Structure formats: C-alpha cells, structure tokens
Residue, then its C-alpha position, 0 to 999 in steps of 0.5 A: x570327811x566332815x569339817x570339825x564344825x560340822x562334826x561337833x554340830x552332828x554330835x550334839x544333834x542326833x536322833x534319840x535312837x543314836x543316843x540310846x545305842x551309843x549309850x548301850x555301847x558305853x555299857x557293853x564296852x565297860x564289860x571289857x575291863x570291868x573284872x580287872x580290878x576284882x580278879x584278885x578278889x575273886x581268887x581269894x574269896x573263891x579259893x581259885x588259882x590265877x589260871x582259873x580266874x583268867x577263864x573269865x576272859x577266856x570263856x568271854x572272848x572265845x565264845x564272843x570270837x566264835x559268835x562273830x561268825x554267826x552274827x551276820x547270819x542272825x541279823x540278816x534274819x531278825x533285823x538290827x533292832x531285834x538282834x540288839x535287843x537279843x544281845x542286850x537281854x542275854x548280857x542282863x541275864x548272864x551278868x546277873x547270873x554271874x553275880x549270883x554264882x557261888x563257884x568260879x566255874x559258874x561265873x566262867x560259864x556264865x561269862x561265856x553267855x555274856x560273850x554271846x550276847x556282847x557279840x550279837x550286840x557289837x555286831x550291829x551297834x555301829x550298823x545301827x549308828x551309821x544308818x541312824x546318825x545325823x551328819x553321815x558316816x563321819x559323825x557316826x564313827x566319832x560317836x562310836x569311838x566316843x562311846x568306846x573310849x568312855x566304856x573302856x575308860x570307866x569300866x575298870x573304875x566302875x568295877x573298882x568302885x563296886x568291887x570294893x563293896x563286893x566281888x559281886x557288885x560289878x556283875x549286878x551293876x552291868x545287869x542293871x545298866x544294860x537293862x536300862x540300855x535295853x529299855x532305851x533301845x526298845x522304846x527309842x529305837x525305831x524298827x529296822x528293816x532286814x538287810x536286802x542281801x543276807x550274810x552267809x555263814x561261811x562268808x567270814x571264813x572264805x573272807x580269810x582266803x584274801x592274803x592281805x586281810x589274813x595277815x592283818x587278822x593274824x597281826x590282830x591275834x598276835x597283838x591281842x595275845x600280848x595285850x590280854x596277857x597284860x590286861x589279864x595278869x597284871x592285876x596280880x602284880x600290883x597288890x592293890x585293893x579293887x578300888x585302887x586297881x580300878x583307878x590304874x585301869x581308869x588311867x589306862x582307859x583314858x590313854x586308850x581313848x585319847x590315843x584311839x580317837x586323836x593321836x592314831x589318825x594323826x600318825x597315819x596321816x603323817x607316817x602311814x599305817x604300816x610304819x606306824x604300826x611297826x613302831x607301835x608293836x615294838x613298843x607294845x613288845x617293850x612294855x611286855x618285857x618291862x612288866x616281865x622284867x620288874x614283875x616283883x616292883x608294883x610301882x613299875x607295873x602300875x606306871x607301865x600298865x597306865x602308859x600301855x594305854x597309849x600304845x593300845x589305842x593306837x594299835x586298836x585304831x590303826x589295825x581296825x582301819x588296816x583291816x577295812x582298808x585291805x579287805x576286798x569284801x564288804x566291811x561287815x564280813x571283814x569285820x567278822x573275819x577279824x573279830x573271830x581271829x583276833x578274839x581267839x588270841x585274846x581269849x587263850x592268852x590269859x589262861x595260858x599266862x596264868x598256867x605259865x606263872x603256876x608251873x614256870x615263872x612269873x616272867x615268862x608269860x610276858x616274855x612270850x607275849x613280847x615275842x608273839x607281838x613282834x611276830x605280828x610285825x612279820x605278818x603285818x609286813x606281808x600286807x605292807x603293799x596293800x596297806x600303802x596302796x590303801x594310804x595312797x587311795x585314802x581307802x578308808x572312806x571308800x570302804x565306808x561307802x560299802x553297803x552297811x548291813x546288820x552284821x559285825x561291824x562293831x569289832x573295834x577292840x578290846x580295848x580297841x577302837 
C-alpha cells in the first residue's frame, strides 16, 4: 500500500490518458442516478405509471448484468482501448436517442442500449487505469473510487438541473459529456495490447461454482434489491421538483463517496469485513422499514434517503472487497460473475416495487426489500470463514497482484464503490 504522501503525489501526477479515462468514468457513473430526479416528471409528461417508469432502471441494469458475461470475451478480441471506445459510442448514441424519444417504451428500449455501452465501458476502465496510472495499484484504486464518488454525487444534481428545464435534458447532457469523453479517450489513450490470456464466455458462470464467491454475490443481489427499491421509488414519495430531487440525491451521493472511500476501509481494519457488513445490512433494512412506515411523510423520506448514502457507501466498498478477497479466480472473472448476479437484483427491484405499489400498497415494497436485505446477512454468514481468513491474510493486495486484463473489473457499484 502507498503512504498518504505518495498517494497524494500519484494522484496529482498522472499521464493524460489516466485523466481521460477517469473523466469518462465520472460521466459513466453519473448515469446511475441521473434519471432519479426526472422520474415523476417522466410519468406525468408521458402519461406513464410508476412501474412503467421504473423500467428505465430495469432495462438498463438487466442488460448491464447480462453484458457483464461477455465483456471479457469482447475485450480480449478488441483490446482495452477499442472496447472503451465502443462502449462510449453506444452510450452517446442511445442516450441521445432516449432524449429524442416520444414514448416511455422508446426510452426504456434506448436505456437498454445505454446499459450495453456502459457495461463495455466499466468492464475495462479500471483495468486501463491500473495499467496506466503512476504510483501503482493503490493510486489507481484511489483515482477510480474518486471518479466513482464524483459521478454518483453529481449525477442526480445534473439530472435535477437539466430536468428542471426539460425531462429530455439529462439524456442529451449525458450524450454531450460522453462524446467529450470519447474524444479525450481516442486522442489521449495510446493503443492497448490485447491480453495474453483471453477470457472465455463461460468463465464467469463457472466461477460461481465456488461457494464463498456465490454466497457473497447473492448478498450483493439481496442488497441491491433493497438499494434500488429506494433509489427507484423514493422520488415519487418526496413530492419535489426535479431540481430539489437533484439536491436530495446529491446529498445522498456525497455521503456514498465519503463512506465508500474513507469510512469503509477504516471499519474493515477495525472490525473485519463480515461483522461490519452484518451491522451495515441491518441498517439498510432499518432504512427501508423507515421509508415504508413513513411513506406519507416527505420530510422523513428526504432525511432517510440522504442518510441512506452512508450505509450504501460502506456496503458497496466492503461487498466488492469481499468478492475480490474470496474469489479463487482472476479479479476480472470474479467481477464479471459478481456484476452479473448483483445487477439482476438491482434491475428487477424497481419494477417490482412499482407493481406492488399499484396493486397492494406503498408500504409493501419497502417491507419486502428489508426482508430481502436481511436474507443477505444469512447468505454472507455462509462465507464467514473465507472472509475472516481473507482479512487475516490481507488478501485484497494479493488479489490485486493477479493479472489484470481487459475484463469486468469496474463493477464497483451503483452507487457502488
């Protein structure tokens, strides 16, 4: 690990290619919460039900999940730079098409294409930063997590500012920013060689045969179910303008970044991965129950959602650390397997929440979300021995020394770090 002074110098003295990719990472991660502030406006303007609007999350995340299984195979044949450029180009095209669409179905479909592009991009961005950054792996991770935090925090605010003008604004805004990132990557990033060992299509699925990796990945799925229930449906409960929603989720994103980058590693060193996650997942469940129990009180929802960012940041960092610690396969393959499992949960939860609200009641999806998140504690307990062993041997740096190839190493979370 680098010392603090070394890390600071490394962060400030990086090749232009690293900053180009880091900038693209910021814009990419903006897309996670970008649509949150405009969900109520989309429902009103396009005469859509909440469950129809929630499909913007579902199509985006489910396609991202499935694409995680093939990105390693694609990158092994195109090379890292070309995979980045293809991913960026797809995001530019489909975000612009979403902004130009006149129907909710059209936007949902274009968000799916956006998800494919985003998967190709995040699948290679960290690998490129690790390979190019000065200061080694430690500095690269700090850069990546910083980009993640800035993107998560600023995405909802940008969505609120542009959405205050028009619901189409956030989509066109992402298209313009991603086009700038594409040009910067094209010009500043030198050609990258294809990896010596190419990933096979079946590698991520085979990796899930490993018990601890499968259990931690299931924990990620259960947690993401609760997380995206909040992220996807809570905007309808606040009764705020797009701009005000943007500020709420900006506050949420700031806490995500602080707790992911600073607090989570401190807690892991002090208490260990598993005990910290047990408590944190329980707090996630409490947050869901508070939102479900006080769904008719917008101020309670606003405060709870902002504070929710703290547990999100801790969980995102530590679950990802857990995956990398217990996986017996190279980091890219483990990330692909984990990304596939967890994004499935994140993609399905918002749509299910919308349907439950329409047919049962507004409290129900949050109560169900809390129960699902608590199931994550049970799943994680099955990997406790492996997690404790990883903590004792400081397995995170060991995993970091595994060969880095152009594959899904960027799966740090939505809201995930």
